[in-house]
C-alpha positions as a Markdown table, in Angstrom:
| # | Residue | x | y | z |
|---|---|---|---|---|
| 1 | Met | -30.7 | -23.2 | 18.9 |
| 2 | Ala | -27.0 | -22.3 | 19.5 |
| 3 | Glu | -25.9 | -25.5 | 17.8 |
| 4 | Leu | -28.0 | -24.6 | 14.8 |
| 5 | Ile | -26.5 | -21.1 | 14.5 |
| 6 | Gln | -23.0 | -22.5 | 14.9 |
| 7 | Thr | -23.7 | -25.1 | 12.1 |
| 8 | Phe | -24.9 | -22.4 | 9.8 |
| 9 | Lys | -21.8 | -20.3 | 10.5 |
| 10 | Ser | -19.6 | -23.3 | 9.8 |
| 11 | Met | -21.4 | -24.0 | 6.5 |
| 12 | Gln | -21.1 | -20.4 | 5.5 |
| 13 | Lys | -17.4 | -20.4 | 6.3 |
| 14 | Asn | -16.9 | -23.6 | 4.3 |
| 15 | Glu | -18.7 | -22.2 | 1.3 |
| 16 | Ser | -16.7 | -19.0 | 1.5 |
| 17 | Glu | -13.4 | -21.0 | 1.5 |
| 18 | Lys | -14.6 | -23.0 | -1.5 |
| 19 | Arg | -15.4 | -19.9 | -3.4 |
| 20 | Lys | -12.0 | -18.3 | -2.6 |
| 21 | Phe | -10.3 | -21.5 | -3.7 |
| 22 | Leu | -12.2 | -21.7 | -7.0 |
| 23 | Ala | -11.5 | -18.0 | -7.6 |
| 24 | Ser | -7.8 | -18.5 | -6.9 |
| 25 | Ile | -7.7 | -21.3 | -9.5 |
| 26 | Gln | -9.0 | -18.8 | -12.0 |
| 27 | Gly | -6.4 | -16.3 | -11.0 |
| 28 | Ile | -8.6 | -13.9 | -9.0 |
| 29 | Asp | -7.4 | -12.7 | -5.6 |
| 30 | Leu | -10.2 | -12.5 | -3.1 |
| 31 | Asn | -8.3 | -11.7 | 0.0 |
| 32 | Asp | -10.2 | -9.6 | 2.5 |
| 33 | Glu | -7.2 | -7.4 | 3.1 |
| 34 | Val | -7.6 | -3.8 | 2.0 |
| 35 | Gln | -4.9 | -2.8 | -0.4 |
| 36 | Glu | -3.8 | 0.8 | 0.1 |
| 37 | Gly | -3.2 | 3.0 | -2.8 |
| 38 | Pro | -0.5 | 5.6 | -3.2 |
| 39 | Thr | -0.3 | 8.3 | -0.5 |
| 40 | Phe | -0.8 | 12.0 | -1.1 |
| 41 | Asp | 3.0 | 12.5 | -0.8 |
| 42 | Asp | 3.6 | 9.8 | -3.5 |
| 43 | Ile | 1.2 | 11.6 | -5.9 |
| 44 | Gln | 2.7 | 15.0 | -5.1 |
| 45 | Arg | 6.3 | 13.6 | -5.7 |
| 46 | Lys | 5.1 | 12.2 | -9.1 |
| 47 | Ala | 3.5 | 15.6 | -10.0 |
| 48 | Leu | 6.8 | 17.4 | -9.2 |
| 49 | Gly | 8.7 | 15.0 | -11.5 |
| 50 | Ile | 10.5 | 13.2 | -8.7 |
| 51 | Asn | 10.8 | 9.5 | -9.7 |
| 52 | Ala | 11.8 | 8.1 | -6.3 |
| 53 | Ser | 10.0 | 6.5 | -3.5 |
| 54 | Gly | 9.4 | 8.3 | -0.2 |
| 55 | Asp | 12.1 | 6.3 | 1.6 |
| 56 | Asp | 14.8 | 7.2 | -0.9 |
| 57 | Val | 17.1 | 10.2 | -0.3 |
| 58 | Val | 16.6 | 11.3 | -3.9 |
| 59 | Ser | 13.0 | 12.2 | -3.0 |
| 60 | Leu | 14.2 | 15.0 | -0.7 |
| 61 | Gln | 13.9 | 17.8 | -3.2 |
| 62 | Gly | 12.1 | 21.1 | -3.2 |
| 63 | Ser | 9.3 | 21.3 | -0.6 |
| 64 | Phe | 10.0 | 17.8 | 0.6 |
| 65 | Ala | 13.6 | 18.8 | 1.5 |
| 66 | Ala | 12.3 | 21.9 | 3.3 |
| 67 | Gln | 9.8 | 19.8 | 5.3 |
| 68 | Ala | 12.6 | 17.4 | 6.3 |
| 69 | Gly | 14.8 | 20.2 | 7.3 |
| 70 | Phe | 17.2 | 20.0 | 4.4 |
| 71 | Gly | 17.9 | 22.5 | 1.7 |
| 72 | Ile | 20.6 | 23.8 | -0.6 |
| 73 | Gly | 23.8 | 23.7 | 1.4 |
| 74 | Glu | 22.1 | 22.6 | 4.6 |
| 75 | Gly | 23.8 | 19.2 | 5.1 |
| 76 | Leu | 22.3 | 16.7 | 2.8 |
| 77 | Gly | 25.4 | 16.2 | 0.7 |
| 78 | Tyr | 23.9 | 14.0 | -2.0 |
| 79 | Ser | 24.0 | 14.4 | -5.7 |
| 80 | Lys | 22.0 | 12.5 | -8.3 |
| 81 | Glu | 24.2 | 11.0 | -11.0 |
């Protein structure tokens, strides 16, 4: 019985790989990886009009600067040109 179950699992895996291959030929990505969307901070930065990613120093403005411990005249020393 164990051999039969293993055979069915193998057949299922083979069919799944065939379907993924045929989909990739058509330009469809069927990876099982979950793609993460934007974080809450990314959306909040966009709403505040800050067009920089979270790892850019330009994004440290307003409440984000206060959260990071920076503020006006508190040592950031960066100006946007």
